[in-house]
C-alpha positions as YAML, in Angstrom:
chain: A
units: angstrom
residues:
- id: 1
  name: UNK
  ca: [-38.01, 2.81, 14.47]
- id: 2
  name: UNK
  ca: [-40.27, -0.14, 13.52]
- id: 3
  name: UNK
  ca: [-43.40, 1.55, 15.02]
- id: 4
  name: UNK
  ca: [-42.63, 4.81, 13.22]
- id: 5
  name: UNK
  ca: [-42.37, 3.28, 9.82]
- id: 6
  name: UNK
  ca: [-45.67, 1.21, 10.55]
- id: 7
  name: UNK
  ca: [-47.50, 4.56, 11.30]
- id: 8
  name: UNK
  ca: [-46.43, 5.88, 7.95]
- id: 9
  name: UNK
  ca: [-43.39, 7.84, 8.63]
- id: 10
  name: UNK
  ca: [-40.59, 7.73, 6.07]
- id: 11
  name: UNK
  ca: [-37.82, 4.95, 6.75]
- id: 12
  name: UNK
  ca: [-35.14, 7.89, 6.19]
- id: 13
  name: UNK
  ca: [-36.78, 10.06, 8.99]
- id: 14
  name: UNK
  ca: [-36.91, 7.05, 11.44]
- id: 15
  name: UNK
  ca: [-33.40, 6.22, 10.84]
- id: 16
  name: UNK
  ca: [-32.40, 9.74, 11.45]
- id: 17
  name: UNK
  ca: [-34.44, 9.80, 14.63]
- id: 18
  name: UNK
  ca: [-32.53, 6.92, 15.98]
- id: 19
  name: UNK
  ca: [-29.05, 8.37, 15.71]
- id: 20
  name: UNK
  ca: [-27.54, 4.88, 14.94]
- id: 21
  name: UNK
  ca: [-27.01, 5.25, 11.28]
- id: 22
  name: UNK
  ca: [-24.17, 7.06, 9.51]
- id: 23
  name: UNK
  ca: [-25.42, 10.30, 7.54]
- id: 24
  name: UNK
  ca: [-24.47, 8.79, 4.22]
- id: 25
  name: UNK
  ca: [-26.68, 5.65, 4.95]
- id: 26
  name: UNK
  ca: [-29.64, 7.79, 5.75]
- id: 27
  name: UNK
  ca: [-29.12, 10.20, 2.65]
- id: 28
  name: UNK
  ca: [-28.97, 7.03, 0.48]
- id: 29
  name: UNK
  ca: [-32.05, 5.57, 1.87]
- id: 30
  name: UNK
  ca: [-33.70, 8.88, 1.31]
- id: 31
  name: UNK
  ca: [-32.79, 8.97, -2.18]
- id: 32
  name: UNK
  ca: [-34.06, 5.33, -2.58]
- id: 33
  name: UNK
  ca: [-37.36, 6.26, -1.25]
- id: 34
  name: UNK
  ca: [-37.87, 9.42, -3.33]
- id: 35
  name: UNK
  ca: [-36.75, 7.50, -6.53]
- id: 36
  name: UNK
  ca: [-38.85, 4.34, -5.83]
- id: 37
  name: UNK
  ca: [-35.58, 2.36, -5.70]
- id: 38
  name: UNK
  ca: [-35.19, 1.45, -2.07]
- id: 39
  name: UNK
  ca: [-34.06, -1.86, -2.69]
- id: 40
  name: UNK
  ca: [-31.14, -0.69, -5.27]
- id: 41
  name: UNK
  ca: [-30.01, 1.63, -2.65]
- id: 42
  name: UNK
  ca: [-30.01, -0.67, 0.20]
- id: 43
  name: UNK
  ca: [-28.01, -3.04, -1.78]
- id: 44
  name: UNK
  ca: [-25.48, -0.31, -2.56]
- id: 45
  name: UNK
  ca: [-25.12, 0.40, 1.23]
- id: 46
  name: UNK
  ca: [-24.89, -3.32, 1.93]
- id: 47
  name: UNK
  ca: [-22.11, -3.60, -0.74]
- id: 48
  name: UNK
  ca: [-20.09, -0.54, 0.58]
- id: 49
  name: UNK
  ca: [-20.11, -1.67, 4.15]
- id: 50
  name: UNK
  ca: [-19.42, -5.23, 3.22]
- id: 51
  name: UNK
  ca: [-16.30, -4.05, 1.46]
- id: 52
  name: UNK
  ca: [-15.25, -1.99, 4.43]
- id: 53
  name: UNK
  ca: [-15.48, -5.04, 6.67]
- id: 54
  name: UNK
  ca: [-13.51, -7.05, 4.31]
- id: 55
  name: UNK
  ca: [-10.71, -4.48, 4.24]
- id: 56
  name: UNK
  ca: [-10.81, -4.16, 8.16]
- id: 57
  name: UNK
  ca: [-10.49, -7.97, 8.33]
- id: 58
  name: UNK
  ca: [-7.54, -8.03, 5.89]
- id: 59
  name: UNK
  ca: [-5.65, -5.37, 7.64]
- id: 60
  name: UNK
  ca: [-6.19, -7.16, 11.13]
- id: 61
  name: UNK
  ca: [-5.08, -10.30, 9.62]
- id: 62
  name: UNK
  ca: [-1.98, -8.64, 8.31]
- id: 63
  name: UNK
  ca: [-1.11, -7.12, 11.57]
- id: 64
  name: UNK
  ca: [-1.72, -10.46, 13.52]
- id: 65
  name: UNK
  ca: [0.39, -12.63, 11.06]
- id: 66
  name: UNK
  ca: [3.85, -11.65, 12.54]
- id: 67
  name: UNK
  ca: [2.71, -12.45, 16.10]
- id: 68
  name: UNK
  ca: [1.31, -15.61, 15.12]
- id: 69
  name: UNK
  ca: [4.55, -16.75, 13.39]
- id: 70
  name: UNK
  ca: [6.61, -15.52, 16.36]
- id: 71
  name: UNK
  ca: [4.43, -17.54, 18.72]
- id: 72
  name: UNK
  ca: [4.69, -20.75, 16.56]
- id: 73
  name: UNK
  ca: [8.43, -20.35, 16.19]
- id: 74
  name: UNK
  ca: [9.01, -20.10, 19.84]
- id: 75
  name: UNK
  ca: [6.61, -23.15, 20.43]
- id: 76
  name: UNK
  ca: [8.37, -25.23, 17.75]
- id: 77
  name: UNK
  ca: [11.98, -24.15, 19.12]
- id: 78
  name: UNK
  ca: [11.05, -25.05, 22.64]
- id: 79
  name: UNK
  ca: [9.67, -28.56, 21.62]
- id: 80
  name: UNK
  ca: [12.84, -29.05, 19.29]
- id: 81
  name: UNK
  ca: [15.26, -28.29, 22.12]
- id: 82
  name: UNK
  ca: [13.46, -30.78, 24.53]
- id: 83
  name: UNK
  ca: [13.09, -33.65, 22.06]
- id: 84
  name: UNK
  ca: [15.68, -33.47, 19.32]
- id: 85
  name: UNK
  ca: [18.92, -33.85, 21.50]
- id: 86
  name: UNK
  ca: [17.52, -37.08, 22.76]
- id: 87
  name: UNK
  ca: [16.96, -38.39, 19.29]
- id: 88
  name: UNK
  ca: [20.43, -37.41, 18.15]
- id: 89
  name: UNK
  ca: [22.36, -39.08, 20.90]
- id: 90
  name: UNK
  ca: [23.99, -42.27, 19.56]
- id: 91
  name: UNK
  ca: [23.83, -45.52, 21.62]
- id: 92
  name: UNK
  ca: [26.47, -48.25, 21.18]
- id: 93
  name: UNK
  ca: [25.67, -50.25, 18.18]
- id: 94
  name: UNK
  ca: [23.34, -47.79, 16.61]
- id: 95
  name: UNK
  ca: [26.01, -46.70, 14.02]
- id: 96
  name: UNK
  ca: [27.40, -50.26, 13.25]
- id: 97
  name: UNK
  ca: [24.81, -50.83, 10.46]
- id: 98
  name: UNK
  ca: [26.41, -47.87, 8.67]
- id: 99
  name: UNK
  ca: [29.99, -49.22, 8.66]
- id: 100
  name: UNK
  ca: [31.21, -51.22, 5.77]
...
């Protein structure tokens, strides 16, 4: 793609030839090239895909949150069952300070 643009071919055509870019992106770049506002169109494409990534990450986090809570709950429960009973066992003389 770099070589094609370096030899004078339009960026839109070079992007089309790679087959890596979605049609919407290629069309927006074509409009930017024709209107002389390639930087503005590139920024709009970047904003669109940034919003898409943000939405995907938010959705993934929402799906993972219940699993994380379950793992933390099981870990905490296992730790509690192992250690709390030993702390709650009263030894002779431990309760004498609470008697009047």
